[in-house]
C-alpha positions in Angstrom: 0.0 0.0 0.0 2.9 2.4 0.9 4.4 1.9 -2.6 1.1 2.7 -4.2 0.8 5.9 -2.2 4.3 7.0 -3.0 3.3 6.6 -6.8 0.4 8.9 -6.3 -2.5 6.3 -6.0 -5.5 7.1 -3.8 -6.7 4.3 -1.7 -10.5 4.3 -1.1 -11.8 2.4 2.1 -15.4 1.3 1.7 -18.0 0.0 4.0 -21.1 -1.7 2.6 -19.9 -0.5 -0.8 -19.8 3.0 0.2 -16.5 5.0 0.5 -15.9 6.1 4.1 -12.2 7.2 3.7 -9.7 8.2 1.2 -6.0 7.8 1.8 -3.5 9.8 -0.3 0.1 10.8 0.0 0.5 14.2 1.7 1.6 16.9 -0.8 5.1 17.9 0.1 5.9 21.5 0.1 8.9 23.4 1.2 12.4 22.2 1.7 13.6 18.9 3.4 14.3 19.4 7.1 17.9 18.4 6.6 18.6 21.2 4.3 17.0 23.7 6.8 19.1 22.3 9.6 22.4 22.6 7.5 21.6 26.2 6.6 20.7 27.1 10.2 24.1 25.6 11.4 25.9 27.5 8.7 24.2 30.8 9.6 24.9 30.3 13.3 28.6 29.6 12.6 29.0 32.9 10.6 26.8 35.3 12.6 27.5 36.3 16.1 24.4 37.1 18.3 24.9 38.5 21.7 21.7 37.8 23.7 21.3 39.0 27.2 18.3 38.3 29.3 17.5 40.9 32.0 16.9 39.8 35.6 13.0 40.2 35.3 12.8 38.1 32.1 11.4 35.0 34.0 8.8 37.1 35.8 7.8 38.8 32.6 7.4 35.5 30.9 5.3 34.1 33.7 3.0 37.1 33.4 2.6 36.7 29.7 1.8 33.0 30.1 -0.7 33.7 32.8 -2.4 36.5 31.0 -3.2 34.0 28.1 -4.3 31.0 30.1 -7.8 29.7 29.3 -9.5 26.5 30.3 -9.2 23.9 27.7 -12.4 23.2 25.7 -12.1 20.5 23.3 -13.5 20.9 19.8 -16.7 19.2 19.1 -15.2 16.6 16.8 -12.4 15.9 19.4 -14.8 15.2 22.0 -16.7 12.7 19.8 -13.8 10.4 19.7 -13.4 10.3 23.5 -17.0 9.2 24.2 -17.7 5.6 24.6 -19.7 4.2 21.8 
């Protein structure tokens, strides 16, 4: 099945002769992660960045996180899968 997907074939899963799911290979976009990591390492070896965190950085970060905290409310379709059927 994996070989078929890599060749671009869509796989249809049926139940009672009706399609219930279609599996297809994900469209790849962008660059391979290895290329991105190599470029990042090259940039870091040629560029010097001086980063200094002030003494209140941790406190500031905690305040930012606390100001954005909200109770978790799962989306409807997420909660459908957690209910017993």
